[in-house]
C-alpha positions in Angstrom: 0.2 0.4 8.3 3.9 1.0 7.6 5.8 0.5 10.8 9.5 1.0 10.0 10.8 4.0 8.0 14.3 4.7 6.9 15.5 8.3 6.6 18.8 8.9 4.7 20.2 12.3 5.4 19.7 14.1 8.7 20.1 17.7 8.1 17.4 20.3 8.8 14.7 18.6 6.8 15.7 14.9 7.4 15.8 15.4 11.2 12.3 17.0 11.0 10.9 14.1 9.1 12.3 11.7 11.7 10.9 13.7 14.6 7.4 13.8 13.2 7.4 10.1 12.3 8.5 9.2 15.8 5.7 11.3 17.2 3.3 9.4 15.0 4.5 6.1 16.4 6.8 4.8 13.7 10.0 3.0 14.2 12.6 5.2 12.5 16.1 4.3 11.4 18.4 6.8 9.8 21.9 7.3 8.3 24.2 10.2 7.9 28.0 10.2 7.6 28.4 13.2 9.9 28.9 12.3 13.6 26.9 15.3 14.8 24.0 14.3 12.6 24.2 10.8 14.0 24.1 12.3 17.5 21.0 14.3 16.5 19.3 11.1 15.4 20.1 9.4 18.6 18.8 12.3 20.6 15.6 12.1 18.7 15.2 8.5 19.8 15.8 6.7 16.5 18.5 4.2 15.5 21.4 6.0 13.8 23.7 4.4 11.2 26.8 5.9 9.7 26.1 4.5 6.2 23.4 2.7 4.2 23.3 -1.0 4.8 21.2 -4.2 5.0 19.0 -2.6 7.6 17.2 -0.7 4.8 15.8 -4.0 3.4 13.6 -4.2 6.5 12.1 -0.7 6.1 8.6 -0.4 4.6 9.5 3.1 3.2 12.7 5.0 2.7 12.8 8.8 2.6 15.8 10.6 1.1 16.8 14.1 2.3 20.2 14.7 0.5 22.6 17.5 0.0 23.4 17.2 -3.7 22.7 15.3 -6.9 26.1 13.6 -6.6 25.1 12.2 -3.2 21.7 11.2 -4.6 23.4 9.3 -7.4 25.7 7.5 -5.0 22.8 6.6 -2.7 20.7 5.4 -5.6 23.5 3.1 -6.6 23.8 1.7 -3.1 20.0 1.3 -2.7 19.8 -0.7 -5.9 22.0 -3.4 -4.3 20.4 -3.3 -0.9 16.6 -3.0 -1.3 14.1 -5.7 -2.2 11.9 -5.6 -5.3 8.8 -3.5 -4.7 10.3 -1.3 -2.0 9.4 2.4 -2.2 11.9 5.3 -2.0 10.7 8.9 -1.6 13.2 11.5 -2.9 12.4 14.9 -1.4 15.1 17.2 -2.7 15.2 20.0 -5.3 17.5 18.7 -8.1 17.5 18.9 -11.9 15.1 16.5 -13.6 17.9 14.7 -15.4 19.5 13.8 -12.0 16.2 12.7 -10.6 15.4 10.6 -13.6 18.8 9.0 -13.5 18.2 7.9 -9.9 14.8 6.6 -10.8 16.2 4.5 -13.7 18.9 3.1 -11.4 16.4 2.0 -8.9 13.8 0.8 -11.5 16.4 -1.6 -12.9 16.4 -3.2 -9.4 12.5 -3.2 -9.4 12.6 -0.5 -6.7 10.1 2.4 -7.0 11.3 6.0 -6.7 8.7 8.6 -6.1 9.8 12.2 -7.0 8.4 14.1 -4.0 10.0 17.5 -3.4 8.6 19.6 -0.6 7.6 23.2 -0.3 8.5 24.9 3.0 11.4 25.8 5.3 13.1 23.7 7.9 11.2 25.5 10.6 7.9 24.6 8.9 9.1 21.0 8.4 9.7 20.7 12.2 6.0 21.5 12.7 4.8 19.4 9.8 3.7 22.6 8.0 5.1 21.8 4.6 3.5 20.7 1.3 4.7 17.6 -0.5 4.3 17.0 -4.2 3.7 13.4 -5.0 3.6 12.1 -8.6 3.9 8.4 -9.3 2.1 5.0 -9.6 -1.2 5.0 -7.8 -0.5 1.9 -5.8 2.9 3.3 -4.6 1.2 6.6 -3.6 -1.5 4.7 -1.7 1.2 3.0 0.3 3.4 6.1 0.9 0.8 8.8 1.5 -0.4 7.7 4.9 3.2 7.9 6.1 4.1 11.3 4.6 0.9 12.9 5.8 2.5 12.9 9.2 5.2 15.2 7.8 3.0 17.6 6.0 0.0 19.9 6.0 -1.0 18.6 2.6 0.0 16.2 -0.2 -0.5 17.2 -3.9 -0.8 14.3 -6.2 1.0 15.6 -9.3 0.5 12.9 -12.0 3.6 11.8 -13.8 7.2 11.9 -12.6 8.3 15.3 -14.0 5.6 17.6 -12.6 6.7 17.0 -9.0 10.0 18.7 -9.7 8.5 21.3 -12.1 6.0 22.4 -9.5 8.8 22.7 -6.9 10.8 24.9 -9.3 7.8 27.2 -9.6 7.3 27.2 -5.8 11.0 28.2 -5.1 10.9 30.8 -7.9 8.0 32.4 -5.9 10.0 32.1 -2.6 13.0 33.9 -4.1 10.8 36.7 -5.4 8.8 37.1 -2.2 12.0 37.0 0.0 13.7 39.8 -2.0 10.5 41.8 -2.1 10.3 41.5 1.7 13.9 42.6 2.0 13.4 45.7 -0.1 10.1 46.6 1.7 11.9 46.2 5.1 14.8 48.3 4.0 12.4 51.0 2.8 10.6 51.0 6.2 13.9 51.2 8.1 15.0 54.1 5.9 11.8 56.0 6.8 12.1 55.1 10.5 8.6 53.5 10.6 7.4 50.8 13.0 7.9 47.2 11.8 4.6 46.2 13.3 2.7 47.9 10.4 4.1 45.3 8.0 2.0 42.5 9.6 -1.3 44.1 8.6 -0.7 46.2 5.5 -1.8 45.5 2.0 1.5 44.0 1.0 1.4 41.3 3.6 2.0 37.7 2.4 2.6 34.3 3.8 6.3 34.6 2.9 6.6 38.0 4.6 4.9 36.6 7.7 7.5 33.8 7.9 10.6 35.6 6.8 10.4 39.2 7.8 10.6 38.5 11.6 13.8 36.7 11.0 15.2 39.6 8.9 14.2 42.1 11.6 15.8 40.1 14.4 18.8 39.1 12.4 18.1 35.4 13.4 20.3 33.9 10.7 21.8 31.0 12.6 20.6 28.3 13.1 19.0 28.4 9.7 15.7 27.3 8.5 17.2 27.0 5.0 20.8 27.8 4.2 22.2 30.2 1.7 24.3 27.4 0.2 21.4 25.1 -0.3 19.1 27.8 -1.7 21.8 29.0 -4.1 21.9 25.5 -5.5 18.1 25.6 -5.9 18.3 28.9 -7.7 20.9 27.6 -10.1 18.8 24.6 -11.0 15.7 26.9 -11.5 17.8 29.3 -13.6 18.9 26.5 -15.9 15.3 25.4 -16.4 14.1 28.9 -17.2 17.0 29.3 -19.7 16.0 26.0 -21.4 12.4 27.4 -21.7 13.8 30.7 -23.2 11.7 32.5 -20.6 12.1 36.2 -19.9 12.5 36.4 -16.1 14.1 39.7 -15.1 12.7 39.7 -11.6 14.2 36.3 -10.9 17.5 37.4 -12.4 17.6 40.3 -10.0 16.9 38.0 -7.1 19.7 35.7 -8.1 22.1 38.6 -8.1 21.2 39.5 -4.6 21.6 35.9 -3.4 24.9 35.7 -5.2 26.1 38.8 -3.4 24.9 37.4 0.0 26.7 34.1 -0.7 30.0 36.0 -1.4 29.9 38.2 1.7 28.1 36.1 4.4 28.6 32.6 5.9 27.1 30.0 3.6 25.4 28.4 6.7 23.4 31.5 7.3 19.6 31.4 6.7 18.4 32.6 3.3 16.8 35.6 4.9 20.3 37.0 5.5 20.0 38.2 1.9 18.7 41.3 3.8 22.4 42.0 4.6 23.1 43.0 0.9 20.9 46.0 1.5 23.2 47.1 4.4 26.1 49.3 3.3 28.4 47.1 5.2 28.0 44.4 2.5 27.8 46.7 -0.5 
């Protein structure tokens, strides 16, 4: 059994990974350059580091939860000099395939294995291990990593080769964007009619996404976020680029992107993605 796990990046998702691993009995070490993130790690009961370092060579598995492809490239360069041959790194973010493949190639040159394992679910779901993880890669590496990540998830989908992990994540977030904005419009319609919100939990338009997101829209619970506008806008841009490369007609997605762009212009970028509901309010029009 893997005993020591390193988590690099301690935002909403990374801190959730750490919490669930600690509950499962693992020794967890983590790093984040932000002092408040380091404090969060310490409060969770794990060893906090400001930067990557030699301590990573003693980890049986390393999980990345990073903000941007630029940070991912920097971390990959660092890990290539710090890790031992055969160590396994799990990259959980939503980034362009070219960026993921560049990180894989950097680590592969050092005989380190990068598994492309994006997750589907919000930060609130991650805190309760209620997320799905997509896991493509070499069977032996999956065999080693899977027992660990099963403590973070409600399910693991083995996705074959390297690319399908990211492609499936794009599809999942495409669906999230559509469902979120559909829920926004439905809720705005209900409010305009003066109807009771309770009916929305049992009507024919109910969905998993509306169950998760509509209560936050109704209560205006935008901070602390389960997923930020800033981060989701990044995801939508990556997905939009992929759709454009496929020359795919996606008018519903284009509409959703417009709503999120307006929300990003008028609301704090740290607000939850459900704050897109605000663009339906005349205050933000």
